[in-house]
C-alpha positions in Angstrom: -13.8 0.8 23.0 -15.9 -2.2 21.1 -14.7 -2.1 17.5 -15.3 -2.9 14.6 -13.2 -3.6 11.7 -14.1 -4.2 8.7 -11.2 -5.9 5.2 -12.2 -8.7 2.9 -9.4 -10.2 3.7 -7.0 -10.5 6.9 -3.7 -11.1 6.7 -0.5 -8.9 6.8 0.1 -10.1 3.2 -0.1 -6.4 0.9 0.1 -3.0 2.3 -4.3 -2.3 3.2 -4.2 -6.1 4.1 -1.4 -5.3 6.8 -2.4 -1.9 7.9 -5.4 -3.5 9.0 -3.2 -6.6 10.9 -1.5 -4.0 12.1 -3.2 -1.3 13.7 -6.0 -4.7 15.2 -2.6 -5.8 17.4 -2.3 -2.6 18.5 -6.0 -1.8 19.1 -5.9 -4.6 21.6 -2.8 -3.9 23.6 -4.4 -0.6 24.4 -7.5 -2.8 26.1 -10.3 -2.2 23.1 -12.2 -5.4 22.0 -11.7 -5.8 18.3 -13.9 -7.3 15.7 -12.9 -8.4 12.3 -15.4 -8.9 9.8 -13.5 -10.7 7.1 -14.2 -13.5 4.8 -10.5 -14.7 4.8 -8.2 -14.9 7.7 -9.4 -16.8 10.9 -6.0 -18.8 10.6 -4.4 -15.7 10.7 -6.1 -13.9 13.1 -5.9 -17.3 15.6 -1.9 -17.4 15.7 -2.3 -13.8 16.3 -4.4 -14.6 19.7 -2.3 -17.3 20.1 0.9 -15.5 20.0 0.0 -12.0 21.9 -0.6 -12.3 25.5 -0.2 -8.8 26.3 -3.5 -7.9 23.9 -7.5 -9.0 24.4 -8.5 -11.5 22.2 -9.6 -10.5 18.6 -12.6 -11.9 17.7 -13.4 -13.1 13.8 -16.7 -13.0 11.9 -16.2 -14.6 8.7 -17.8 -13.1 5.8 -19.9 -15.1 3.0 -19.0 -14.1 -0.1 -20.3 -15.2 -3.3 -17.7 -17.1 -6.3 -16.8 -16.1 -9.3 -16.6 -12.6 -10.4 -14.6 -10.3 -9.0 -18.0 -7.5 -9.5 -19.4 -10.7 -7.7 -17.2 -11.1 -4.5 -17.1 -7.1 -3.8 -20.6 -6.3 -4.0 -22.2 -9.8 -1.9 -19.1 -9.2 0.8 -20.7 -5.2 1.3 -24.4 -6.6 1.6 -23.9 -9.4 3.7 -20.9 -7.1 6.3 -24.4 -4.7 6.8 -26.4 -8.0 7.6 -23.8 -9.3 10.5 -22.6 -5.7 11.3 -27.3 -5.1 12.6 -26.5 -8.1 14.5 -24.7 -6.3 17.2 -24.0 -3.0 18.8 -20.2 -1.3 18.6 -19.0 1.7 19.5 -16.8 2.1 16.2 -17.7 0.5 12.6 -14.8 1.4 11.1 -14.4 -0.1 7.0 -11.0 -0.3 5.1 -13.2 -1.6 1.9 -16.0 -0.1 0.2 -19.7 -0.9 1.9 -22.8 0.0 2.8 -22.4 0.0 6.8 -20.3 2.0 8.5 -19.3 4.8 11.0 -15.6 6.0 9.4 -14.4 5.1 5.6 -10.8 4.1 5.3 -9.9 5.6 1.6 -6.9 3.4 1.9 -7.4 2.2 -1.8 -8.0 6.0 -2.9 -10.6 6.9 -5.1 -10.8 4.8 -8.0 -12.7 8.0 -10.2 -9.5 9.2 -10.0 -8.0 6.3 -10.7 -10.9 5.2 -13.8 -10.0 8.7 -15.4 -6.2 8.2 -14.9 -6.9 4.9 -16.5 -8.2 5.7 -19.2 -6.0 8.6 -19.9 -3.7 5.6 -20.2 -5.3 3.6 -22.9 -5.8 4.8 -26.6 -7.2 2.3 -28.4 -11.4 2.9 -27.9 -12.4 -0.8 -27.7 -10.5 -0.6 -24.3 -11.9 2.5 -23.1 -15.7 1.2 -24.1 -14.6 -2.1 -21.9 -12.8 -0.4 -19.1 -16.6 1.8 -19.0 -18.2 -1.1 -19.0 -16.5 -3.5 -16.6 -18.8 -4.4 -14.6 -16.3 -4.3 -11.5 -15.6 -0.7 -11.7 -19.6 0.0 -12.2 -19.9 -1.5 -8.2 -16.7 0.6 -7.3 -18.4 3.7 -7.6 -21.4 2.5 -6.9 -20.5 1.9 -2.9 -17.6 4.4 -2.9 -20.8 6.9 -3.9 -22.4 5.5 -0.7 -19.3 4.9 1.4 -18.4 8.6 1.5 -21.8 9.6 1.1 -23.4 7.5 4.5 -20.3 7.5 6.6 -19.8 10.0 9.6 -15.8 10.7 9.2 -13.4 9.7 6.0 -9.9 8.9 6.4 -7.3 9.3 3.9 -4.6 8.8 4.1 -3.0 11.8 2.1 -4.2 15.3 1.3 -4.0 14.5 -2.2 -6.3 11.7 -1.6 -8.6 14.6 0.6 -8.3 16.6 -2.3 -9.7 13.5 -5.0 -12.4 13.0 -2.3 -14.2 15.9 -2.7 -13.5 16.9 -6.0 -15.2 13.7 -7.4 -17.6 13.6 -4.4 -18.3 17.4 -2.5 -17.9 15.9 0.1 -17.7 18.4 3.1 -13.2 19.1 4.3 -14.5 18.8 7.8 -15.3 15.2 7.1 -12.2 13.9 6.2 -9.6 13.4 8.8 -5.9 13.0 6.7 -4.4 10.2 9.1 -0.6 9.2 7.6 -0.2 5.6 7.3 2.5 4.0 10.0 5.6 1.3 9.9 6.7 -0.6 12.4 10.1 0.3 13.0 11.5 -2.7 14.2 10.3 -5.0 11.7 11.4 -2.4 8.5 15.2 -1.0 10.2 18.6 -0.6 8.5 19.8 -3.1 11.3 18.1 -6.1 8.9 21.1 -5.3 5.9 23.5 -6.8 8.7 21.1 -9.7 9.7 19.5 -10.8 6.4 21.4 -8.4 3.6 23.5 -11.5 2.6 21.6 -14.5 2.9 18.7 -12.8 0.9 21.3 -11.9 -2.1 22.5 -15.2 -2.5 18.6 -16.6 -2.8 18.0 -14.0 -5.1 21.3 -14.7 -7.3 22.5 -11.3 -6.5 26.4 -10.3 -6.1 27.4 -8.7 -2.7 28.8 -5.7 -5.2 26.0 -5.4 -7.4 24.2 -2.0 -7.3 20.1 -3.4 -6.2 17.0 -1.8 -7.1 13.5 -2.8 -5.4 10.3 -2.9 -6.4 7.9 -3.9 -4.1 3.9 -4.1 -4.9 1.4 -5.4 -7.0 -0.3 -4.2 -9.8 2.0 -3.7 -11.9 0.6 -1.9 -14.4 -0.7 0.5 -12.0 3.0 1.0 -10.1 4.5 1.9 -13.9 6.8 -1.7 -13.1 6.8 -1.4 -17.3 8.6 2.2 -17.0 11.0 0.8 -14.5 12.1 -2.2 -16.6 12.3 0.5 -19.6 14.8 2.5 -17.1 17.1 -0.4 -16.6 17.4 -1.0 -19.5 19.3 2.0 -19.9 21.4 2.3 -16.7 24.3 0.0 -18.9 26.6 -0.5 -15.8 26.8 -4.0 -15.6 26.4 -4.4 -11.6 22.9 -2.3 -11.4 20.2 -5.3 -11.0 16.5 -4.7 -10.5 15.1 -7.2 -7.8 10.8 -7.1 -8.1 8.8 -8.8 -5.4 5.4 -8.6 -5.4 2.2 -10.9 -7.1 0.9 -9.8 -10.5 0.4 -11.3 -14.0 3.8 -12.0 -14.9 3.9 -12.6 -18.2 4.1 -9.0 -19.3 6.8 -8.4 -18.2 9.1 -11.5 -18.9 8.4 -11.1 -22.0 9.0 -6.8 -22.2 12.9 -8.3 -19.6 13.4 -10.7 -22.8 12.8 -7.7 -25.3 15.6 -5.8 -23.6 17.8 -8.3 -22.7 17.6 -8.4 -19.5 17.1 -11.5 -18.4 20.5 -11.0 -15.8 19.6 -8.2 -14.9 15.2 -8.8 -13.4 14.9 -10.7 -11.2 11.3 -11.4 -10.5 10.8 -13.5 -6.4 6.7 -13.3 -6.2 5.3 -11.9 -3.3 6.6 -12.8 0.1 5.2 -12.2 3.5 9.0 -11.5 4.7 9.7 -8.4 2.9 12.1 -6.7 5.6 14.0 -9.4 3.7 14.4 -7.9 0.4 14.6 -4.5 1.9 17.8 -5.8 3.3 19.2 -6.9 0.5 18.7 -3.6 -1.2 20.8 -0.3 -2.3 17.7 1.6 -3.2 14.1 2.0 -3.6 11.8 3.1 -7.1 7.8 2.9 -7.2 7.1 4.7 -10.3 3.3 4.4 -9.5 0.6 6.1 -11.9 -1.5 6.1 -8.8 -1.0 5.0 -5.2 -2.9 6.7 -2.1 -0.2 6.8 0.1 2.0 3.8 -0.8 2.9 1.4 2.7 5.9 0.6 0.6 7.5 4.0 0.6 7.7 3.8 4.2 9.0 0.5 4.5 11.7 1.7 2.3 12.1 4.5 4.2 12.1 2.6 7.5 14.7 0.2 6.2 17.1 3.1 5.4 16.9 2.8 1.8 16.6 6.2 -0.5 13.7 6.2 -2.1 12.7 7.9 -5.5 9.0 8.2 -6.0 6.5 10.0 -8.2 4.7 12.4 -7.6 1.4 10.9 -7.7 2.1 9.0 -4.8 0.8 10.0 -1.7 4.1 9.1 -0.6 5.9 12.7 -2.4 3.7 14.7 0.4 6.9 13.3 2.8 9.2 13.7 0.8 11.8 16.6 0.3 13.5 16.0 -2.9 17.5 15.2 -2.2 16.8 14.8 1.0 15.6 11.2 1.8 15.4 10.8 -2.0 14.3 12.1 -5.1 11.0 12.5 -6.7 9.6 11.7 -10.0 8.0 14.0 -12.3 6.7 12.0 -14.8 6.8 8.3 -13.5 6.0 7.5 -18.0 9.9 8.3 -18.7 12.1 5.9 -18.7 14.4 7.9 -19.0 13.5 10.6 -15.8 14.2 7.6 -13.9 17.3 6.6 -15.1 18.4 9.9 -14.5 17.6 9.5 -11.0 18.8 5.6 -10.2 22.2 7.6 -11.4 22.2 10.0 -8.9 22.4 7.5 -6.3 25.4 6.3 -7.6 27.5 8.5 -5.4 28.4 6.5 -2.3 28.4 9.9 -0.2 25.4 10.8 -0.9 23.6 7.7 -0.6 24.7 7.5 2.6 23.3 10.7 3.5 19.9 9.6 2.0 19.9 6.6 3.8 20.6 8.4 7.2 17.7 11.0 6.4 15.4 8.5 5.2 15.7 6.8 8.6 15.4 10.1 10.6 12.0 10.6 8.3 10.4 7.6 8.6 11.1 7.5 12.9 8.2 10.4 12.8 6.0 8.7 11.1 5.4 5.4 13.8 2.5 2.8 13.8 2.1 4.0 18.1 1.4 7.9 16.2 -0.8 6.3 13.3 -3.0 4.4 16.3 -3.2 7.6 18.6 -3.9 9.7 15.2 -6.9 6.9 14.6 -8.2 6.8 18.1 -9.3 10.9 18.1 -11.5 10.2 15.1 -12.7 7.5 17.0 -13.5 9.9 19.6 -14.6 12.9 17.7 -17.6 10.1 16.1 -18.4 8.9 19.5 -19.3 12.1 20.4 -20.9 13.5 17.1 -24.6 14.4 18.1 
């Protein structure tokens, strides 16, 4: 098949971008002809084409965008994508961004209308609520979201909860939405990495070998509940507990919170990383108290690395977790006391070892290969549609 994949930025940094990168590679290995439509990532793709001989070369199409405000970038990308895509014929056009011309849309970023609803509920100040409602980026995203759900032949949701949100907000026919859970590269994220990278990564992060390391990975700190996790760490009096934060966002508000709570010697900010597997290898457990998350690739990466997982029920990943088998579920991610209580449960080494084994076993059911095959089934279904 000749397949167009659309994502504004093409690289291995970030959950959705990493997913598109892996999918394009795996589809090309299966003999499909892949075309990437993106604004950035040509060099990344050049490296992939040169380093992997067992696949068809992938073609890059640079999509121009208007600079300046985020809403201009978002809208112009959708418009210019449509212009470029109409110049060529494809069997499948698969978009991972809210665009205007596609056969399939993968709702990996979730339902923006649902997130706005939750964001407004978290905001008490009337002026701040008004600012959210009038924000041009939100208005553009809502417009594009409405168009993409109306015009796509098929929608891929990455969890059942995401499918339900789309139906609730847009009245989409349930038969037009297929749930395809994410897949993880079990060779990149594996328990053996602890032996290979764990000690060195701890040393580089100024962590002792006997520290109990709580790992948080993600950008978009507010939505992913980082402030509540920091407050939970303040409730844990154990000297050896450390919080390792891997991700890009505005650090200053969180650094101030760390200082206010007297946690300067317990919290480490690393910034973003393209080698997150090294940090999973250095961690004891993974905690993700997100307020809204369609699924969360990081949860699968943690499970695949053999880490016990503590995740909020508001994450799509909660659908695959069994309480006390692979980890623990948070009923209220905004409650630091609940987060601290669940973390304390993992202090039990025997329980932690059992959770770790079960975590890896669960992740092995969610492979990249399985994800690709299920995605190809959706492609075939769309092609056969009259």
